FITORPA-777319 format. One record per residue (C-alpha): x, y, z. Coordinates in steps of 0.5 Angstrom, whole numbers, plus 500, padded with zeros to 3 digits. Example, Ala and Ser with C-alpha at 12.3 -4.5 7.8 and 13.67 -1.06 7.14 Angstrom:
2
525491516/527498514/
//
This chain:
1223
829535171/823531174/825524176/820519173/818513177/821507174/817504169/820498166/814497161/816501155/810502151/810501143/810507140/812511134/816518134/815521128/819526123/817530117/811529113/811527106/808531100/801527099/800529107/799536105/791536106/791530111/789534117/783535121/780538128/774534131/769536135/772531140/777536141/783532138/787534132/789528127/794529121/797524116/805523117/807518111/803512112/801514119/796518123/797522129/792524134/794530138/791533144/791541142/791543150/797540152/800539145/802531147/801526142/796521144/796516139/799514132/795509128/799505123/796500118/796504112/801502107/801508103/801516104/795518108/792524104/785525108/783525115/776526118/773526125/766523125/761529127/758529134/751532132/747527135/744525142/749521146/747516151/749509153/747506147/751511142/756513147/762519146/767515142/773517138/772515130/776517125/776516118/783516114/784515106/791514103/794514096/792507094/784509095/784505101/779508107/780506114/775508119/779507126/776507133/782511136/782510143/784502142/788504136/784498132/780499125/773498125/773497118/777498111/774501105/777500098/773502091/779504086/786504087/787512086/788517092/782519095/780527093/776529099/771525104/766528109/762525114/754527113/753532118/745531119/746525123/738523125/738517121/745515121/751517125/756513120/755515113/761518110/761521103/768520099/770522092/774517088/778519082/777521077/769522077/765518082/762520089/761514093/757514100/759509105/756506111/763507115/761502121/760496116/764498110/758497106/757501099/750505099/751508092/755510087/755516082/759518076/760525074/762528067/768532070/774530074/772532082/777536086/773537092/766538095/762542100/756540104/751546105/751547112/743549112/740544108/743536108/740535101/745540098/752539096/757543091/762539087/768543085/770540078/776541074/772546070/767549074/762548080/756542080/750544085/747538087/740539090/737532091/742529095/740523100/743518104/738513101/739513094/744516089/742523086/738522080/740528076/747530074/746537078/746544075/753546072/756553073/763555070/768559073/772564069/778565073/779572076/786573073/783575067/778580070/781587072/780586080/787583080/791590078/787593084/789600086/791602093/786607094/779605096/776608091/780605086/779598089/771600089/771601081/775595080/771591083/765594080/768591073/769584076/764581071/760575073/765570075/759565075/756563068/752557066/755558059/762555058/767560057/771561051/777558051/782564051/778567057/779562061/786558062/785553068/781553074/786555079/780555084/784552091/778551095/770552095/766552101/759554103/759559109/756556115/755563118/749565113/745561108/746561101/753564101/759561098/766562098/772561093/779561094/784563089/791564091/791572091/783573093/777570096/771571093/764571097/758569092/751570093/748563091/741566090/743570084/750567083/754573083/760576087/758580093/765581096/772580095/778580099/784581095/791581097/795587094/801586090/806585095/802581100/803573101/798569097/793564100/793557101/787555105/781558108/776556114/770560115/767560122/760558124/759563130/761569127/762571120/769571120/775567116/781564118/786564112/793561112/798564107/804561104/809564109/805560115/802566117/794565120/790571119/783572122/778577118/771579121/766582116/765589118/758590120/753595116/751600120/758604121/758607128/765610127/762616122/761623125/753625124/755631120/759627115/756627108/753620108/755615103/750615097/749607098/753605104/752597103/757596097/759590098/761585104/768587107/772583111/777586116/783583118/783583125/789579128/795575125/800571128/807570126/810567120/815561120/821561116/820558109/825554106/825548100/824543105/820547110/813549108/806550111/802544109/795546112/791549118/785546122/781550126/777548133/770547131/767547138/770554140/773557133/778561137/784557136/788554130/793549129/798550123/802543121/808544118/812540113/818538118/813535122/812541127/805543129/804550132/797551136/795559136/789561140/786567140/785572146/781578147/783584150/778590152/781596148/782603152/780607146/773610146/768609141/768616138/776617136/777610133/781612127/782606123/777604117/775598120/769599125/770597132/769590135/765589141/765584146/758581147/753582152/752575154/756570156/754562155/748564152/745569157/747576158/751578164/752584169/759587169/761584175/759577174/764571172/766570165/771567161/771571154/776567151/772561151/769561144/769566138/762568140/763570147/769574144/766578139/759581139/754578133/753582127/746584129/748586136/748594134/742596132/744603131/747609135/741610140/743603143/750605144/748610149/744606153/748599153/755598155/759596149/766595150/771595144/775589144/782587140/784580138/791577138/794570137/798567142/802561141/800556146/802549144/808547139/810539138/816538134/818532130/824528128/829532123/830528117/834522117/839518117/839517124/844513128/840510135/843507141/839505147/842507154/845501158/839496160/836496167/839491172/837490180/843495181/841501177/833500178/833507183/836511178/834508171/831512166/829509159/833514155/834513147/840517144/839519136/844522132/842526126/845528120/846535122/851533128/846534134/844528138/837528141/835525147/828522148/825519154/821513152/816512157/813519155/816519148/818526149/824530147/829531153/835534150/837536144/845537144/849540138/856537139/858535132/859539126/857533121/853527121/853523127/855516125/855512132/853513139/856508145/854509152/859509158/854510163/847511165/848519164/854519159/855517152/861517147/859519140/863520133/861524127/865524120/865529115/865528108/871525105/876530101/879528094/884524098/879520102/881523108/876526113/875530120/873525125/870528131/869524137/866527143/865525150/858527153/855528160/848528160/846532166/850538165/851537157/858538158/862535152/869534151/873532145/875525147/881524142/884531144/887535138/887529133/882527128/884532122/885529115/885522117/882516115/874515117/872512124/868506122/866504129/867505136/866499141/866500149/868494153/863491158/866494164/866501161/873502162/876501155/874504148/876501141/876505135/876502128/878506122/878505115/885504113/889505119/890501125/886500131/886505137/885503144/883508149/882509157/875511157/876514165/882518163/881519156/888517154/890513149/893506151/895503145/895505137/896498134/902497129/902499121/902491120/896490124/891487120/885491118/879490122/872488119/868487125/870487133/866485139/868486147/867479151/862479156/866475161/871479165/875479171/870483175/872479182/880481181/878488180/873488186/879485191/884491188/879496189/878494196/885494198/886501195/880503199/883500206/890504204/886510203/882510209/888509213/891516210/884519212/884520220/878522221/874519227/867516226/863522230/866527225/864523219/857523221/857530222/860532216/856535210/854530204/858534200/865532203/863525203/862525196/869529195/872523199/869518194/871522188/878522192/877514192/876513185/881518183/886514187/884508184/885511177/892513179/894506182/891504175/886499178/883496172/880489170/882485165/878485159/878481152/875483145/875479139/876482132/876479125/881481119/880481112/882474111/876472116/881470121/878471128/883474133/883474141/886480145/887482152/887489155/889490162/891497165/895499159/898493156/894489150/896482149/895478143/892471146/889467140/887466133/882462130/882460123/876462118/870458117/870456110/863457109/863464111/864470107/868477109/865478116/861484118/859484125/860480131/855479137/857476144/853474150/855468155/857462151/855464145/858468139/855470133/858472126/855475121/858476113/857480107/852474104/847474110/850468113/849467121/854463124/853461131/859459136/857455142/864456146/862451152/860446147/865448142/860447136/859452131/853452126/852456120/845459118/844462111/839467111/839469104/838476106/845479103/849484108/848483115/849490117/849489125/847484130/846485137/844481143/838483148/839485155/837481161/840475164/839469160/836472154/839469148/835473143/838476137/837482133/840482126/839488121/840487114/840492108/832490107/830489114/831486120/830479124/830477131/833470132/833465138/840463139/839458144/834454139/838457133/831459130/828465127/823469132/820474127/822478121/821485117/822486110/822492106/817492100/814486103/810487109/813495111/814500106/820503109/827502109/831500116/837505118/839503125/836498130/837497137/834493143/831498148/829493153/829485154/822485150/822491145/826493139/827500137/828501129/830508125/827508118/828512112/821515113/823519118/820515124/823511130/819506132/819502139/816495137/815488141/818482139/813480133/816487130/809488127/807495127/802496132/797502135/797502143/791503147/790510149/788509156/795505157/799511156/803515161/802522159/806527163/800532163/793530164/789531158/782533158/778528154/772525156/772521150/777516153/773514159/768508158/761510156/758509163/764514166/764519161/756520162/756520169/762525169/757529165/751528170/756530175/758537172/751539170/747538176/752542181/751544186/751537190/748537197/748545197/755545195/759546189/765541188/769538183/771532188/768526185/769522192/764527195/758524192/755517192/757514186/759506188/763505182/770502183/776506185/780505178/774509175/773514180/781516180/780516172/774521173/778525178/784526173/779528168/776533173/783536175/785537168/780542167/783549166/783554172/778558169/773553167/773550174/772557177/766558172/763551174/764552182/761559181/754559184/751565180/753561174/746559171/743552169/743554162/750557162/752550165/749546160/752550154/759550158/759542158/756541151/763545149/767541154/764535151/764537144/757535143/755539137/747537138/747539145/751546143/746548138/740546142/742549149/744556145/737556142/734554148/738559153/736565148/729564148/728562155/731568157/728573152/721570155/723572162/725579159/718580156/714578162/714584166/714589160/706587158/704594159/709598154/709594148/715599145/720595150/718589147/720591140/726594142/729588146/730583141/734588137/739589142/742582142/738577137/740570136/746570130/744569123/748563123/741560126/737562120/730560120/731560128/732567129/727573131/722575125/724582125/732581125/731576120/727581116/732586117/737581114/733579108/732586106/740588107/741582103/737584097/740591097/746588096/744584090/741590087/747594087/751588084/746586079/749586072/744582067/737582066/736575070/739578076/735584076/729580075/731575081/732582085/725584083/721578085/725578092/723585093/715583091/716578096/719582101/713587100/718593097/713594092/716601090/723599089/720593085/717597080/723601079/727595077/721592073/721599069/728598067/727592062/729595055/725595049/729589046/728584051/723579050/720580057/719587056/711587055/710582061/715586065/711593064/704590065/707587071/709594074/702597072/699591076/703592082/702600082/695599081/693593086/688596091/684592096/677592092/674586093/673584085/680585083/683581089/678575088/680576080/688576082/687570087/683566082/689567077/694566082/691559084/690557076/698559075/700555081/695549079/699549072/706549075/707556075/708556083/713562084/709567080/702565083/706566090/708573088/701575086/698572093/703576096/701582092/694582095/697580102/695573102/702571104/699565109/695562103/702563099/705559104/700554104/701553097/709552098/708547103/703543099/708543093/714541098/717548098/718547105/724552106/721557102/715557106/718558112/722564109/716567107/712566113/718569117/719575112/711577111/707574116/705576123/707572129/701568130/700566122/708565122/707560128/702556124/706555118/712553122/708548126/706545120/713545118/715541124/710536123/713535116/720534119/718529124/715525119/718518118/720519111/724526113/726524120/729531122/727531129/733535131/731540127/724540129/726541136/730547134/724550130/719549136/724552141/724558137/717559137/717558144/713552145/717549151/712544153/712541146/719541146/720537153/714532150/718531144/725530148/722525152/718521147/725521143/728518149/733524150/732523158/738527160/736533156/729533157/730533165/735539164/730543160/724542164/728544170/731550166/723552164/721551171/726556173/724561168/717560169/716557162/712551164/707552170/707546174/699544174/696537174/697537166/704539166/706535172/705528169/710530164/715533169/714527173/715522167/721526165/724526172/723519173/726516166/732520167/733518174/733510171/738512166/742515172/741509176/744505170/750509169/751507177/750514179/747513185/746520188/744523181/738518181/736519188/736527187/731526180/727520183/725525189/723530184/719525180/713525185/709519185/712516179/719516182/717513189/718506187/725507184/727511190/725506195/729501191/735506191/735507198/734499200/741497200/743503204/738500210/741493210/748496211/746500217/743494220/749490220/
//
């Protein structure tokens, strides 16, 4: 076992156990890379990579029901640094926003006294980073400023709100899951409460639909699916058809716009919100295990599902073009029947019992390649996805699921077969996106490798078992044992095992199963050995089986201390070891006391039948140690005379022989029965105090002191130095000063005194007393109370056992399954995370001070330094104090070898490095920015040489388009393809006239006139719209490009738009190919998203760019304030110079400088007089910001690149150096 350096200072900490029922949904994995979850009223923060507890937050008075990490979707700099913010809410409706690193509460929020149903931070953080939306039961949503705790607005709804989900593509959209259905809010804004009460739709439960009795065969399932009538309707369903809305969860799909997922125990429904219709069902067959929770992914269209047996499965959407079918097969009449999600990987289930159930699952938001399962017994299991290239060739794959391919690119840039890459970095680096395979011909010419995914358990944290506990700290630290001392706590549990915790690290060192029944007490006999006792439940005669075991910790060997004794006898009440660890007194319930010799495990004396019953007992701290030393010396001399070995021989003897000699010595001492005299006192049932002496194997009665009249029956005694303290059943403490022969009684009015113990350390007269309802610390010198803890008053748990763990720290075991190490004030406190000693260093730049974390980021981004890639921070000029440098170096060292290899790889491009660092920092806004920047800069460099042949230009983007999760930012041709597929699916699924009409409208906008006409002609003659639709069909088929008809239609369209029929007018304009005008009208009437959509599907690239640029101006306007979105749109248009300018004007100096550097590398910016001015300004400002961070080397680098603008700064930076050299 690794020896710990002696750390006398024990941190205050909490060891936690099983969770309580309200904690079920309280878990979150933040962009910061840490997992937080609720355990009773505590919030635990753990590091997923190393599976260590980093922080325990204690301030809630009731069970925690929700925890949520703040989003990191904003630009980080010294003013808004990387910080760990977490919101947690409890059963009583209190929300606390934490600064996790220091363990302090930033603010506390209280509105109603009912449990918070749901809460989320707003993801669009351009306006403010501190907004938190919470559902206060029964039917309020409240928007809070989580930094100040002020309420911004509050809105009530007609039904009880169960949970909500933000639309990841539009910050003004929100869906509430209520007890009756779903409410869609489309006017959500941070500045004021939604004006309307939202659009209400009702869900009829899928159980009343035939989809539940699915047939096994694929055809059967298909037919059953077609029978699923609309699940969403605007009318309230009749009472008999709907029982109760048993929808477990609702969330928008982050991987594509306007899709929503509804989770039921036995199926997941995918809804297309454009037509409010189910377009995909994932159902579990009858024997399968029901779902509890599902987390949709962003990077790829996949779902992490948690099942009731604790199994996590990953399902990925099957791509539409099925490559598996051989060419001459009969093609399916309509291949796009529905969205199919194939099971790609699953992890092992856990053993579910009454008390052990899976509680919740969280998924890493940055990489989406690992999930953590939180189990009700306090375990956290971290499962990571690993990908492996499968050897199968594409042709002979037999499974129905289409194969998954590995992506061509890594970190945003296509890489060759031999370049360094780490596919397991994130989900989008493991499997290719939906758009990658454009068809059969691409397969032949690009090297797609098929991959398979599997889950691997990479971390496990386990909690304490269920209470009750018996705890005992090992003997205290002294000057003599300082070399080998370790702060070890032994915890006896109800199932008979003893857990051994190391309190410096808080880690479980050993679990020893030594008893078969509940452990009642533990006494240490050395730093590495203890005696524990356990008693079984009494039989009808009141007799039990007593087990007394002597355990040696290093070897784990345990001996039955009382040999064969112990069956069918009265229960052991307590055991006490004498101060010199020589004797053990065993007190029974209705049986005389036994005195044992600890060293030889022999019974010295069993008291006679008429011996008084013992109610409390304590060994005297004053003992005859000097006489023992004299006896030992004499015995050793006698021993030495027998050993005739000359000095020279002894020195050459092996150390093992020496240790054998020492053993022989100690044996001789035992055999000659050298033992010091020790005393103990005990009280009888009549309150009389007896004083007995033990020496060798004689036990003598020496004195009796009559009872104190004011005391009731004595329950415990503590003795240190000249002070003896007695506690009784009525809560009185009696302090005896043996030197001054005085006694003083103090009534504490706290009922039964369960236990009293003196603190370790010479002259330390503090005393810890435990009562039925709490504990107190007294100063026995002054005879006054230092601190007190009372269940129900200042804490909500009951105390089961107490002990001192050092001279100024106590340890309490409580009935909420936790063991707390507290200081003398006994106030539950959080510790600072930077003060903690972790066994394994964890990568978390959020724990560094802001200056240091930003300097570390710059150090990683601008490799190589001086032509050399290195991860040694001392190799560069960074004049910061040594302490900070050590912390930074620790962080660098804690990175995994794979990541280090990438960072040190000279072929790893700047863009890839930016993306990797954004992932390492969990910086959401950087991640999106660099993903899109890398994609478009790279495709620009690809297109440059291929000017003469235009065909390659069209082919290229299709091979590896930006995934559809980026929606409006994708390439136009891929975006159109996706929209067409979507309409095809809607068309297959339509079931009512409304749906058919919506499909026809979409088809007209997409320019698919023939299919639109077919749909229009389907209208039945009974329908009120029959005449209209027929005429419309005629119009669509006869539209010609003749002048007069065009101008008439245009006139009609503009009139329609002017009279509030915007959608109809836009349709007419699209009919006569005036889509650009249509976009302009849409923008005039504030339909910006619709205009952008139409521009992408109908216009050529120049006209489309015009429309999108107008949208950018709108997004940048102060009342909209979505500049981050505007920058991404500009990137997708290839306006790189404008992006650099905007970044600079927004003072995003680091991002601007890196972006300019990347543009210059890819030839996206030409260095001429105009651009040079911008480039130099960007570099100079970035150099200044690096100088502020104290990162001198970086500042010099960029100041030297900044031409004229950087000259002054450069001379400033170089000055101090010259002074040093002159000296």
